[in-house]
C-alpha positions in Angstrom: -10.0 4.0 -8.5 -9.0 5.7 -11.8 -6.7 8.9 -11.9 -6.4 11.3 -14.7 -3.2 13.2 -14.0 -4.2 16.0 -16.4 -7.7 16.6 -14.9 -6.9 19.2 -12.5 -3.8 21.5 -11.7 -3.8 20.4 -8.0 -1.8 17.3 -7.2 -3.4 13.9 -6.5 -2.2 12.1 -3.4 -2.3 8.4 -3.3 -1.1 6.3 -0.3 -0.4 2.4 -0.6 0.1 2.0 3.1 -1.2 -0.7 5.4 -1.7 -0.1 9.1 1.3 -1.3 11.2 2.3 0.2 14.5 5.3 2.2 12.8 3.0 5.3 12.8 3.1 6.7 16.2 -0.3 8.7 16.0 -2.1 6.5 13.5 -5.6 7.9 14.3 -4.6 11.4 13.8 -3.0 10.5 10.6 -6.2 8.8 9.2 -8.3 11.7 10.4 -6.2 14.1 8.5 -6.3 11.9 5.5 -10.0 11.7 5.4 -10.2 15.5 5.9 -8.2 15.9 2.8 -10.5 13.3 1.1 -13.4 15.4 2.0 -12.0 18.6 0.7 -10.7 17.0 -2.7 -13.0 14.1 -3.6 -11.1 11.3 -5.4 -7.8 12.9 -4.8 -6.9 11.2 -1.6 -7.2 7.3 -1.2 -5.8 4.8 1.2 -5.4 1.2 0.2 -5.4 -0.8 3.4 -6.2 -4.2 4.9 -7.4 -5.1 8.4 -4.4 -6.4 10.5 -4.8 -3.6 12.9 -5.2 -5.9 16.0 -1.9 -7.5 15.3 0.2 -4.4 14.6 -1.0 -2.0 17.3 -3.8 0.3 16.1 -6.5 -1.6 18.0 -4.4 -1.1 21.2 -3.8 2.5 20.4 -7.5 3.2 20.1 -8.3 1.3 23.5 -5.5 3.4 25.1 -6.8 6.7 23.8 -10.5 6.5 23.7 -11.2 3.8 26.4 -13.2 1.4 24.2 -13.2 -0.1 20.8 -15.8 2.0 19.2 -13.4 4.3 17.3 -11.3 1.4 16.0 -14.7 -0.4 14.8 -15.5 2.9 12.8 -12.0 3.1 11.2 -12.2 -0.6 10.1 -15.6 -0.1 8.7 -14.3 2.8 6.8 -11.4 0.9 5.5 -13.9 -1.7 3.9 -15.1 1.1 1.5 -11.8 2.3 0.3 -10.4 1.2 -3.2 -8.1 -1.9 -3.5 -6.2 -0.6 -6.5 -5.7 2.6 -8.4 -4.9 3.3 -12.2 -3.0 6.3 -13.1 -3.7 7.5 -16.8 -4.5 3.8 -17.7 -0.8 3.1 -17.6 0.4 2.8 -14.0 -1.5 0.1 -11.8 -1.0 0.8 -8.1 -1.8 -1.4 -5.3 -0.5 -2.4 -1.7 0.7 -5.9 -2.4 0.9 -7.7 -5.7 -0.5 -9.7 -8.5 -3.2 -12.6 -8.3 -3.5 -15.9 -10.2 -7.3 -15.2 -10.1 -6.8 -11.8 -11.9 -5.9 -11.5 -15.7 -7.4 -8.2 -16.5 -8.3 -4.8 -14.6 -11.9 -5.6 -15.3 -11.7 -8.7 -13.0 -10.6 -6.3 -10.2 -13.6 -4.0 -11.0 -16.0 -6.9 -10.7 -14.9 -7.7 -7.1 -17.2 -6.9 -4.3 -14.6 -5.0 -2.2 -16.9 -3.8 0.6 -16.2 -6.4 3.0 -13.3 -7.5 5.6 -10.6 -8.9 3.5 -10.8 -12.8 3.1 -7.9 -15.0 4.2 -7.5 -16.1 0.6 -8.6 -15.2 -2.9 -8.0 -12.3 -5.3 -8.7 -9.5 -2.6 -6.3 -11.1 -0.3 -3.6 -11.5 -3.1 -3.7 -8.0 -4.2 -2.9 -6.9 -0.6 -0.3 -9.6 0.3 1.6 -11.0 -2.8 5.2 -9.9 -3.5 7.4 -10.1 -6.5 10.0 -12.8 -6.8 13.2 -13.7 -8.7 11.7 -17.0 -9.8 9.2 -17.3 -12.8 5.6 -18.2 -12.4 3.5 -18.2 -9.3 4.8 -19.6 -5.9 3.5 -20.1 -2.5 4.1 -17.1 -0.3 6.1 -17.5 2.9 3.8 -15.0 4.5 0.9 -17.6 4.5 -1.1 -15.3 2.3 -1.0 -14.2 -1.2 1.4 -15.6 -3.6 4.8 -14.8 -5.2 5.0 -13.9 -8.8 7.9 -13.7 -11.5 8.9 -11.4 -14.0 7.0 -13.5 -16.6 3.8 -12.9 -14.7 4.2 -9.1 -14.4 5.2 -8.8 -17.8 2.2 -10.5 -19.2 -0.2 -8.5 -16.9 1.3 -5.2 -18.1 1.1 -6.3 -21.7 -2.4 -7.6 -21.7 -3.7 -4.6 -19.8 -1.9 -1.8 -21.6 0.1 -0.9 -18.6 3.8 0.4 -18.3 4.3 -0.3 -14.6 3.0 -1.9 -11.5 3.8 0.3 -8.4 3.4 -1.4 -5.0 4.4 -1.2 -1.5 4.4 -3.9 1.3 8.1 -4.6 1.5 10.9 -2.7 3.3 13.5 -1.6 0.7 16.6 0.2 2.2 16.6 3.1 -0.3 12.9 3.7 0.0 12.1 2.4 -3.6 13.5 -0.5 -5.5 12.9 -1.6 -9.2 12.4 -5.4 -9.9 11.5 -7.7 -12.8 13.2 -5.6 -15.5 11.4 -2.4 -14.4 7.9 -4.0 -14.8 7.5 -3.4 -11.1 8.6 -0.9 -8.5 8.2 -1.3 -4.7 8.0 2.2 -2.8 8.3 2.3 1.0 7.5 5.5 2.8 8.2 4.9 6.3 11.9 5.9 7.3 13.9 3.9 9.8 11.0 1.4 10.0 10.1 0.7 13.6 12.8 3.1 14.8 15.4 0.5 14.2 15.7 -0.6 10.6 17.8 2.4 9.4 16.1 2.5 6.0 15.3 5.6 3.8 11.9 6.4 2.7 10.6 7.5 -0.8 7.7 8.8 -2.5 7.2 8.7 -6.3 6.1 12.0 -8.2 4.5 11.6 -11.5 4.0 14.5 -13.9 1.2 15.1 -16.5 3.5 13.3 -19.1 3.8 10.2 -16.8 7.5 10.9 -16.1 8.3 9.9 -12.6 11.0 10.8 -10.1 11.7 9.4 -6.6 12.1 11.7 -3.7 14.1 9.9 -0.8 14.0 11.2 2.6 15.4 10.3 6.2 13.4 10.3 9.4 13.0 13.6 11.3 14.9 14.0 14.7 12.8 13.0 17.7 12.7 14.0 21.2 12.7 11.1 23.6 12.0 7.5 22.9 8.7 6.4 21.2 6.5 3.7 22.6 7.0 0.8 20.1 7.2 -2.9 20.4 10.5 -4.6 21.0 9.8 -6.8 18.0 10.3 -5.6 14.6 7.0 -6.6 12.9 7.7 -8.9 10.0 4.7 -7.7 7.8 7.0 -5.7 5.6 10.0 -7.7 5.7 
């Protein structure tokens, strides 16, 4: 998906989120997001991967609706959403990270994204890879995707005329974190992840001149204890 920040006076909204159990009413959140999508075509997108049976969304749908039909409709919908976004041809946005199978943005445009995410390959890498302090490509401890060093992100940005890779996928305590000599920024927008990590969250605002600021926020006070797993999911750690 390509976003022109000066096309309309209305703001675009881009989410790099996945589908963990950290959102207590996830089905309602997705429904709200899709309503915004219908009202403002191309302004709202969600980049996600299908790990919903592991992290609670499947169970939530069974509990609320009595069968798996709604879950199936949502996951079918996810397959049609973009893998990445490009803001004014300069800021490359995705959930995870870079891939050794992808050198150019045209490589991404050529992917057949309308499918369940494979266990390996470029689609998987875009959703699972992480930046690393070591140079080059490395085997990811997650068991999917790769780690990539500053030399990789610098070359990717240079070769594609980019200024920044903006991604999510990892918990950062202040809500955002620069890495790899500011070639990469990680943005995490779930405060106090799983109600126990104590982290701030952040969003990145980008103006028509591609100047960006980060808005940090803490969790809202809550009444009572939410229904959450005793185990902190390691997907974002």
